[in-house]
A tleap script that builds the chain and sets N, CA, C and O, in Angstrom:
source leaprc.protein.ff14SB
mol = sequence {
  NMET ASN VAL GLY GLY ALA LYS VAL THR LYS
  ALA ALA THR ARG GLY GLN LYS GLN ILE TYR
  GLU GLU ASN LYS ALA VAL ILE LEU HIE TYR
  SER LEU ALA ALA LEU LEU SER THR VAL PHE
  TYR VAL ILE ILE SER SER PHE LEU PHE LEU
  ARG THR THR TRP GLU TRP VAL SER ASN CVAL
}
set mol.1.N position { 33.913 -38.378 -52.372 }
set mol.1.CA position { 35.124 -37.799 -52.891 }
set mol.1.C position { 34.768 -36.490 -53.579 }
set mol.1.O position { 33.836 -36.436 -54.381 }
set mol.2.N position { 35.503 -35.446 -53.268 }
set mol.2.CA position { 35.244 -34.114 -53.789 }
set mol.2.C position { 36.262 -33.795 -54.877 }
set mol.2.O position { 37.350 -33.298 -54.587 }
set mol.3.N position { 35.912 -34.079 -56.125 }
set mol.3.CA position { 36.849 -33.920 -57.231 }
set mol.3.C position { 36.843 -32.506 -57.780 }
set mol.3.O position { 37.908 -31.935 -58.018 }
set mol.4.N position { 35.689 -31.939 -57.984 }
set mol.4.CA position { 35.585 -30.646 -58.635 }
set mol.4.C position { 35.813 -29.459 -57.711 }
set mol.4.O position { 35.739 -28.318 -58.167 }
set mol.5.N position { 36.081 -29.680 -56.458 }
set mol.5.CA position { 36.283 -28.590 -55.515 }
set mol.5.C position { 34.991 -27.978 -55.019 }
set mol.5.O position { 35.009 -26.941 -54.357 }
set mol.6.N position { 33.878 -28.603 -55.327 }
set mol.6.CA position { 32.592 -28.084 -54.864 }
set mol.6.C position { 32.466 -28.317 -53.363 }
set mol.6.O position { 32.904 -29.339 -52.834 }
set mol.7.N position { 31.871 -27.364 -52.706 }
set mol.7.CA position { 31.702 -27.461 -51.260 }
set mol.7.C position { 30.527 -28.384 -50.946 }
set mol.7.O position { 29.422 -28.195 -51.454 }
set mol.8.N position { 30.777 -29.367 -50.117 }
set mol.8.CA position { 29.740 -30.306 -49.727 }
set mol.8.C position { 29.177 -29.847 -48.386 }
set mol.8.O position { 29.912 -29.705 -47.408 }
set mol.9.N position { 27.876 -29.618 -48.352 }
set mol.9.CA position { 27.239 -29.173 -47.116 }
set mol.9.C position { 26.169 -30.168 -46.706 }
set mol.9.O position { 25.587 -30.869 -47.534 }
set mol.10.N position { 25.929 -30.208 -45.409 }
set mol.10.CA position { 24.890 -31.088 -44.879 }
set mol.10.C position { 23.528 -30.438 -45.101 }
set mol.10.O position { 23.371 -29.231 -44.918 }
set mol.11.N position { 22.574 -31.221 -45.485 }
set mol.11.CA position { 21.222 -30.705 -45.695 }
set mol.11.C position { 20.609 -30.326 -44.348 }
set mol.11.O position { 20.771 -31.038 -43.357 }
set mol.12.N position { 19.917 -29.218 -44.328 }
set mol.12.CA position { 19.277 -28.745 -43.103 }
set mol.12.C position { 18.122 -29.670 -42.730 }
set mol.12.O position { 17.307 -30.042 -43.574 }
set mol.13.N position { 18.069 -30.031 -41.454 }
set mol.13.CA position { 16.984 -30.904 -41.011 }
set mol.13.C position { 15.808 -30.102 -40.476 }
set mol.13.O position { 14.679 -30.591 -40.459 }
set mol.14.N position { 16.063 -28.873 -40.039 }
set mol.14.CA position { 14.988 -28.006 -39.543 }
set mol.14.C position { 14.937 -26.757 -40.408 }
set mol.14.O position { 15.950 -26.306 -40.942 }
set mol.15.N position { 13.760 -26.221 -40.531 }
set mol.15.CA position { 13.610 -25.007 -41.308 }
set mol.15.C position { 14.133 -23.799 -40.551 }
set mol.15.O position { 14.203 -23.797 -39.322 }
set mol.16.N position { 14.493 -22.790 -41.295 }
set mol.16.CA position { 15.009 -21.562 -40.687 }
set mol.16.C position { 13.954 -20.902 -39.804 }
set mol.16.O position { 14.290 -20.302 -38.783 }
set mol.17.N position { 12.703 -21.005 -40.180 }
set mol.17.CA position { 11.633 -20.408 -39.382 }
set mol.17.C position { 11.506 -21.103 -38.028 }
set mol.17.O position { 11.282 -20.439 -37.016 }
set mol.18.N position { 11.645 -22.419 -37.995 }
set mol.18.CA position { 11.571 -23.155 -36.734 }
set mol.18.C position { 12.738 -22.777 -35.826 }
set mol.18.O position { 12.549 -22.606 -34.622 }
set mol.19.N position { 13.926 -22.646 -36.377 }
set mol.19.CA position { 15.087 -22.230 -35.588 }
set mol.19.C position { 14.861 -20.835 -35.029 }
set mol.19.O position { 15.169 -20.573 -33.867 }
set mol.20.N position { 14.326 -19.942 -35.847 }
set mol.20.CA position { 14.043 -18.574 -35.402 }
set mol.20.C position { 13.038 -18.568 -34.255 }
set mol.20.O position { 13.225 -17.847 -33.274 }
set mol.21.N position { 11.979 -19.359 -34.368 }
set mol.21.CA position { 10.957 -19.412 -33.318 }
set mol.21.C position { 11.523 -19.981 -32.019 }
set mol.21.O position { 11.200 -19.492 -30.937 }
set mol.22.N position { 12.362 -21.006 -32.119 }
set mol.22.CA position { 12.976 -21.578 -30.920 }
set mol.22.C position { 13.911 -20.570 -30.258 }
set mol.22.O position { 13.921 -20.448 -29.033 }
set mol.23.N position { 14.687 -19.857 -31.046 }
set mol.23.CA position { 15.590 -18.844 -30.495 }
set mol.23.C position { 14.805 -17.723 -29.826 }
set mol.23.O position { 15.202 -17.229 -28.771 }
set mol.24.N position { 13.702 -17.326 -30.432 }
set mol.24.CA position { 12.863 -16.276 -29.857 }
set mol.24.C position { 12.286 -16.722 -28.515 }
set mol.24.O position { 12.229 -15.936 -27.570 }
set mol.25.N position { 11.863 -17.971 -28.432 }
set mol.25.CA position { 11.309 -18.496 -27.180 }
set mol.25.C position { 12.374 -18.550 -26.087 }
set mol.25.O position { 12.091 -18.241 -24.929 }
set mol.26.N position { 13.583 -18.936 -26.443 }
set mol.26.CA position { 14.671 -19.008 -25.460 }
set mol.26.C position { 15.030 -17.615 -24.957 }
set mol.26.O position { 15.233 -17.424 -23.758 }
set mol.27.N position { 15.110 -16.649 -25.853 }
set mol.27.CA position { 15.428 -15.278 -25.450 }
set mol.27.C position { 14.337 -14.728 -24.537 }
set mol.27.O position { 14.639 -14.061 -23.547 }
set mol.28.N position { 13.087 -14.998 -24.853 }
set mol.28.CA position { 11.978 -14.557 -24.001 }
set mol.28.C position { 12.063 -15.198 -22.619 }
set mol.28.O position { 11.852 -14.530 -21.606 }
set mol.29.N position { 12.369 -16.479 -22.581 }
set mol.29.CA position { 12.475 -17.203 -21.310 }
set mol.29.C position { 13.572 -16.600 -20.429 }
set mol.29.O position { 13.333 -16.326 -19.253 }
set mol.30.N position { 14.753 -16.394 -20.975 }
set mol.30.CA position { 15.855 -15.863 -20.178 }
set mol.30.C position { 15.648 -14.393 -19.826 }
set mol.30.O position { 16.087 -13.949 -18.765 }
set mol.31.N position { 14.997 -13.641 -20.685 }
set mol.31.CA position { 14.686 -12.243 -20.361 }
set mol.31.C position { 13.720 -12.173 -19.189 }
set mol.31.O position { 13.889 -11.350 -18.289 }
set mol.32.N position { 12.716 -13.024 -19.198 }
set mol.32.CA position { 11.756 -13.065 -18.098 }
set mol.32.C position { 12.430 -13.497 -16.799 }
set mol.32.O position { 12.142 -12.941 -15.739 }
set mol.33.N position { 13.317 -14.473 -16.872 }
set mol.33.CA position { 14.040 -14.923 -15.677 }
set mol.33.C position { 14.919 -13.806 -15.125 }
set mol.33.O position { 14.990 -13.624 -13.909 }
set mol.34.N position { 15.584 -13.060 -15.991 }
set mol.34.CA position { 16.422 -11.949 -15.540 }
set mol.34.C position { 15.583 -10.846 -14.915 }
set mol.34.O position { 15.966 -10.276 -13.893 }
set mol.35.N position { 14.457 -10.545 -15.513 }
set mol.35.CA position { 13.574 -9.507 -14.978 }
set mol.35.C position { 13.024 -9.901 -13.607 }
set mol.35.O position { 13.019 -9.088 -12.683 }
set mol.36.N position { 12.568 -11.131 -13.476 }
set mol.36.CA position { 12.020 -11.587 -12.196 }
set mol.36.C position { 13.083 -11.618 -11.105 }
set mol.36.O position { 12.804 -11.257 -9.963 }
set mol.37.N position { 14.287 -12.042 -11.437 }
set mol.37.CA position { 15.340 -12.070 -10.423 }
set mol.37.C position { 15.747 -10.659 -10.016 }
set mol.37.O position { 16.095 -10.431 -8.857 }
set mol.38.N position { 15.710 -9.715 -10.942 }
set mol.38.CA position { 16.018 -8.328 -10.609 }
set mol.38.C position { 14.957 -7.743 -9.692 }
set mol.38.O position { 15.285 -7.076 -8.710 }
set mol.39.N position { 13.695 -7.983 -10.000 }
set mol.39.CA position { 12.605 -7.492 -9.153 }
set mol.39.C position { 12.700 -8.115 -7.762 }
set mol.39.O position { 12.532 -7.416 -6.764 }
set mol.40.N position { 12.961 -9.396 -7.684 }
set mol.40.CA position { 13.111 -10.074 -6.400 }
set mol.40.C position { 14.256 -9.460 -5.597 }
set mol.40.O position { 14.110 -9.217 -4.398 }
set mol.41.N position { 15.386 -9.208 -6.243 }
set mol.41.CA position { 16.542 -8.622 -5.565 }
set mol.41.C position { 16.221 -7.223 -5.040 }
set mol.41.O position { 16.583 -6.889 -3.912 }
set mol.42.N position { 15.554 -6.416 -5.837 }
set mol.42.CA position { 15.213 -5.052 -5.417 }
set mol.42.C position { 14.250 -5.076 -4.233 }
set mol.42.O position { 14.406 -4.295 -3.295 }
set mol.43.N position { 13.269 -5.953 -4.267 }
set mol.43.CA position { 12.311 -6.039 -3.159 }
set mol.43.C position { 13.010 -6.480 -1.874 }
set mol.43.O position { 12.817 -5.869 -0.823 }
set mol.44.N position { 13.809 -7.523 -1.951 }
set mol.44.CA position { 14.523 -8.002 -0.762 }
set mol.44.C position { 15.488 -6.940 -0.254 }
set mol.44.O position { 15.571 -6.713 0.953 }
set mol.45.N position { 16.211 -6.292 -1.141 }
set mol.45.CA position { 17.160 -5.258 -0.734 }
set mol.45.C position { 16.454 -4.079 -0.094 }
set mol.45.O position { 16.953 -3.514 0.880 }
set mol.46.N position { 15.310 -3.700 -0.620 }
set mol.46.CA position { 14.604 -2.554 -0.050 }
set mol.46.C position { 14.091 -2.867 1.348 }
set mol.46.O position { 14.096 -1.990 2.212 }
set mol.47.N position { 13.648 -4.094 1.591 }
set mol.47.CA position { 13.197 -4.454 2.937 }
set mol.47.C position { 14.363 -4.544 3.914 }
set mol.47.O position { 14.225 -4.180 5.082 }
set mol.48.N position { 15.495 -5.020 3.449 }
set mol.48.CA position { 16.630 -5.192 4.349 }
set mol.48.C position { 17.374 -3.893 4.622 }
set mol.48.O position { 17.838 -3.669 5.740 }
set mol.49.N position { 17.492 -3.034 3.613 }
set mol.49.CA position { 18.370 -1.877 3.729 }
set mol.49.C position { 17.654 -0.539 3.652 }
set mol.49.O position { 18.318 0.497 3.641 }
set mol.50.N position { 16.336 -0.516 3.599 }
set mol.50.CA position { 15.622 0.741 3.415 }
set mol.50.C position { 15.855 1.697 4.579 }
set mol.50.O position { 16.127 2.877 4.361 }
set mol.51.N position { 15.755 1.213 5.785 }
set mol.51.CA position { 15.904 2.086 6.945 }
set mol.51.C position { 17.316 2.655 7.018 }
set mol.51.O position { 17.485 3.857 7.221 }
set mol.52.N position { 18.315 1.821 6.857 }
set mol.52.CA position { 19.693 2.306 6.949 }
set mol.52.C position { 20.022 3.238 5.792 }
set mol.52.O position { 20.805 4.174 5.957 }
set mol.53.N position { 19.446 2.999 4.646 }
set mol.53.CA position { 19.688 3.883 3.503 }
set mol.53.C position { 19.119 5.263 3.772 }
set mol.53.O position { 19.796 6.263 3.535 }
set mol.54.N position { 17.882 5.340 4.264 }
set mol.54.CA position { 17.279 6.647 4.524 }
set mol.54.C position { 17.975 7.365 5.674 }
set mol.54.O position { 18.054 8.594 5.665 }
set mol.55.N position { 18.474 6.643 6.649 }
set mol.55.CA position { 19.233 7.285 7.722 }
set mol.55.C position { 20.510 7.901 7.168 }
set mol.55.O position { 20.899 8.998 7.570 }
set mol.56.N position { 21.160 7.200 6.251 }
set mol.56.CA position { 22.400 7.700 5.668 }
set mol.56.C position { 22.126 8.895 4.755 }
set mol.56.O position { 22.880 9.868 4.765 }
set mol.57.N position { 21.062 8.828 3.975 }
set mol.57.CA position { 20.738 9.907 3.039 }
set mol.57.C position { 20.262 11.148 3.791 }
set mol.57.O position { 20.613 12.262 3.402 }
set mol.58.N position { 19.493 10.992 4.831 }
set mol.58.CA position { 18.955 12.156 5.541 }
set mol.58.C position { 20.026 12.900 6.329 }
set mol.58.O position { 19.837 14.072 6.656 }
set mol.59.N position { 21.137 12.258 6.638 }
set mol.59.CA position { 22.214 12.913 7.383 }
set mol.59.C position { 23.134 13.721 6.484 }
set mol.59.O position { 24.023 14.413 6.981 }
set mol.60.N position { 22.945 13.650 5.197 }
set mol.60.CA position { 23.848 14.364 4.274 }
set mol.60.C position { 23.500 15.813 4.200 }
set mol.60.O position { 24.150 16.567 3.476 }
savepdb mol mol.pdb
quit
């Protein structure tokens, strides 16, 4: 029962440093996944469309 109007908060079970480290690891993981998928896309696109791209550019 909250009589005095004091705010009741749940005690933290993990330290702020542990949360920060976990967040940093997740951001690193997703950044690496995005970078690798971008590199993969560029490589595949260059093999598939390189010839047609240069034909189009050289005719300009």
